[in-house]
Every structure is written in structure tokens, then in C-alpha cells.
C-alpha positions as CSV (number, residue, x, y, z in Angstrom):
1,X,-103.8,-152.2,-157.5
2,X,-105.9,-151.9,-160.6
3,X,-104.5,-155.2,-161.9
4,X,-105.4,-157.3,-158.9
5,X,-109.1,-157.7,-159.8
6,X,-108.2,-158.6,-163.4
7,X,-105.6,-161.2,-162.3
8,X,-108.1,-162.6,-159.8
9,X,-110.9,-163.0,-162.3
10,X,-108.5,-164.5,-164.9
11,X,-107.2,-167.0,-162.3
12,X,-110.7,-168.1,-161.4
13,X,-111.7,-168.5,-165.0
14,X,-108.6,-170.4,-165.9
15,X,-108.9,-172.7,-162.9
16,X,-112.6,-173.3,-163.7
17,X,-111.7,-174.2,-167.3
18,X,-109.1,-176.7,-166.2
19,X,-111.4,-178.4,-163.7
20,X,-114.2,-178.7,-166.3
21,X,-111.9,-180.3,-168.9
22,X,-112.9,-183.9,-169.7
23,X,-110.7,-186.0,-172.0
24,X,-112.4,-187.6,-174.9
25,X,-113.4,-191.2,-174.6
26,X,-112.7,-193.8,-177.2
27,X,-115.6,-195.8,-178.5
28,X,-116.1,-199.1,-180.0
29,X,-116.9,-198.7,-183.7
30,X,-119.0,-201.5,-185.1
31,X,-118.8,-201.8,-188.8
32,X,-122.2,-202.2,-190.4
33,X,-123.1,-202.7,-194.0
34,X,-124.0,-199.0,-194.3
35,X,-120.8,-197.7,-192.6
36,X,-118.2,-200.3,-193.3
37,X,-114.8,-198.9,-194.2
38,X,-112.9,-200.2,-197.1
39,X,-110.1,-201.7,-194.9
40,X,-112.3,-203.1,-192.2
41,X,-114.5,-206.2,-192.4
42,X,-117.8,-206.8,-190.8
43,X,-117.9,-209.0,-187.7
44,X,-118.7,-212.5,-189.1
45,X,-118.6,-216.2,-188.4
46,X,-117.9,-218.9,-191.0
47,X,-118.0,-222.6,-190.2
48,X,-116.7,-225.3,-192.5
49,X,-115.0,-228.7,-192.2
50,X,-114.7,-228.7,-188.4
51,X,-113.3,-225.2,-188.1
52,X,-114.8,-221.9,-187.3
53,X,-113.4,-218.5,-188.4
54,X,-114.8,-215.5,-186.6
55,X,-114.1,-211.9,-187.3
56,X,-114.2,-209.6,-184.2
57,X,-115.7,-206.2,-183.9
58,X,-113.4,-203.3,-185.0
59,X,-112.2,-201.5,-181.9
60,X,-111.3,-197.8,-182.3
61,X,-109.0,-195.8,-180.1
62,X,-107.3,-192.4,-180.7
63,X,-104.3,-194.4,-182.2
64,X,-106.3,-196.3,-184.8
65,X,-108.6,-199.3,-185.2
66,X,-107.9,-202.9,-184.3
67,X,-109.7,-205.9,-185.7
68,X,-108.8,-209.5,-185.5
69,X,-110.1,-212.8,-186.8
70,X,-109.7,-216.1,-185.0
71,X,-109.7,-219.7,-186.3
72,X,-110.9,-222.4,-184.0
73,X,-110.5,-226.1,-184.7
74,X,-111.5,-229.0,-182.4
75,X,-112.3,-226.6,-179.6
76,X,-108.9,-224.9,-179.7
77,X,-107.7,-221.5,-181.0
78,X,-105.4,-222.4,-183.8
79,X,-104.8,-218.9,-185.4
80,X,-105.4,-215.3,-184.7
81,X,-104.9,-212.7,-187.5
82,X,-104.8,-209.0,-187.2
83,X,-107.0,-207.5,-190.0
84,X,-106.5,-203.9,-188.8
85,X,-104.0,-202.5,-186.4
86,X,-103.5,-198.9,-185.0
87,X,-101.5,-196.9,-187.5
88,X,-102.8,-193.3,-187.4
89,X,-99.2,-192.2,-187.3
90,X,-95.7,-193.7,-187.8
91,X,-95.2,-194.2,-184.1
92,X,-98.5,-196.2,-183.7
93,X,-97.6,-198.3,-186.7
94,X,-94.2,-199.0,-185.2
95,X,-95.8,-200.1,-181.9
96,X,-98.3,-202.3,-183.7
97,X,-95.6,-204.0,-185.7
98,X,-93.8,-204.9,-182.6
99,X,-96.8,-205.7,-180.3
100,X,-99.0,-207.7,-182.6
101,X,-96.9,-210.9,-182.8
102,X,-96.5,-211.0,-179.0
103,X,-100.3,-210.5,-178.6
104,X,-101.0,-213.3,-181.2
105,X,-98.6,-215.7,-179.4
106,X,-100.2,-214.9,-176.0
107,X,-103.7,-215.6,-177.4
108,X,-102.6,-218.9,-178.8
109,X,-100.8,-219.9,-175.6
110,X,-103.6,-218.8,-173.2
111,X,-106.4,-220.1,-175.5
112,X,-108.4,-217.0,-174.6
113,X,-108.6,-213.2,-175.1
114,X,-107.5,-212.7,-171.5
115,X,-104.0,-211.9,-172.8
116,X,-101.1,-210.0,-171.2
117,X,-100.7,-206.4,-172.1
118,X,-97.5,-205.5,-174.0
119,X,-95.6,-202.9,-172.1
120,X,-95.7,-199.6,-174.0
121,X,-98.6,-200.8,-176.2
122,X,-101.5,-200.6,-173.8
123,X,-104.1,-199.3,-176.2
124,X,-103.1,-201.8,-178.9
125,X,-103.1,-204.7,-176.4
126,X,-106.5,-203.8,-175.0
127,X,-108.2,-203.1,-178.3
128,X,-106.7,-206.4,-179.7
129,X,-108.0,-208.3,-176.7
130,X,-111.5,-206.6,-177.1
131,X,-111.8,-207.5,-180.8
132,X,-110.5,-211.0,-180.1
133,X,-113.1,-211.5,-177.3
134,X,-115.8,-210.2,-179.6
135,X,-114.7,-212.9,-182.2
136,X,-114.7,-215.6,-179.6
137,X,-118.1,-214.6,-178.4
138,X,-119.5,-214.7,-181.9
139,X,-118.0,-218.2,-182.4
140,X,-119.4,-219.3,-179.0
141,X,-116.0,-220.2,-177.8
142,X,-115.4,-220.5,-174.1
143,X,-111.9,-220.6,-172.7
144,X,-111.1,-223.7,-170.6
145,X,-110.4,-221.6,-167.5
146,X,-113.4,-219.3,-168.2
147,X,-111.2,-216.3,-168.7
148,X,-112.6,-213.4,-170.8
149,X,-111.4,-210.0,-171.8
150,X,-113.4,-206.7,-171.7
151,X,-115.0,-205.9,-175.0
152,X,-114.9,-202.1,-174.5
153,X,-112.3,-199.9,-176.0
154,X,-109.6,-198.5,-173.7
155,X,-109.9,-194.8,-172.9
156,X,-107.4,-192.0,-172.6
157,X,-105.5,-191.4,-169.4
158,X,-104.6,-188.0,-168.0
159,X,-101.6,-187.8,-170.3
160,X,-103.7,-188.3,-173.5
161,X,-102.6,-191.9,-173.7
162,X,-98.9,-191.2,-174.2
163,X,-96.0,-190.6,-171.9
164,X,-95.4,-190.7,-168.2
165,X,-95.5,-194.5,-167.8
166,X,-92.0,-195.6,-168.9
167,X,-92.2,-198.8,-170.7
168,X,-91.0,-201.0,-173.5
169,X,-90.7,-198.4,-176.2
170,X,-88.7,-195.9,-174.1
171,X,-91.3,-193.2,-173.5
172,X,-94.3,-194.9,-172.2
173,X,-96.4,-194.8,-175.4
174,X,-100.0,-195.8,-174.9
175,X,-100.6,-196.8,-178.5
């Protein structure tokens, strides 16, 4: 009987702690001249000989940073290059290496940043689309169908961004 109050208090404190837990949210990290990383480039726009090359804002998630540049010629997206990809760990690097070519092809095909998410690479896909949309906005490019992508970084789910979703990489990785 002496343990009952202790167990009751511990249960209440534990339940309160779980209910008050809030997962961290990813934020967009804009490189500035004062805080630019050695691997990241500032968001820029360069125009020459009928083409525009725009660098998107770096988008950071718990798996790493994504930044792309886009080349536009004659009102069409002709190239998208990944300048930074999520690679905080070997799994994120593996996911990026598989997902980035698919995302690039989707952007070229759709001629916008409203690209399909690669299964198993949700965070990489969303951060890629956000950086691409940022670059397109800077270049003042509008998709023919008016499609746009969100420019905010994806946030963690209840599983910390990994697991529980099945998917392309056999474990439902969110990176």
C-alpha cells in the first residue's frame, strides 16, 4: 500500500511529460554573406546570352541541407543541378543518390517545382522542391500551368521522420 502513491505520482508525471513533448521543427536556413557555409552557395540569379541561372535558398532538415540551381532558356527549364543534398549520415547520402536524378527528371518534365515526391525520400523530395521553387521565384519563372511548390522545409512526423511508412527504400525512410 505504501507504493501506490509513489506509482500514481510517477504515472502522472510520466504521462504529463509525454503529452508536453513537442518534436523539433526543421527550418529554412538562408545563407547570408556572414553565415554562408563553405559547401553552400548564396541564393543568386545570373543572366547572360538568353539564359538565366538561379540558385535556390538552402533548405535544411534533420537529414541535411538541400540546395539546387536551375537554368532557364527561352522560357523553359533546361537544367536543374543539386548543389547540396542531405548527407548527414550514410543512409541519407544513399537516399539522396537514388532520389536526386528522379527529382531532376520530374522538374524537367513538369517544368515546375511542383514535382512528385520520391517514395522513401520525402524530406529530400520536399526540400529539393522548396529550394527549386525559391530559385524559380528569384528568376521570376512561372510554370505554364501555374503550379508552385511550398518553399518551407518539411517537418518531422511522430516517428522522427523515419520508419512506419513502408516505401521505396524498405523501411520508410523519411530522408
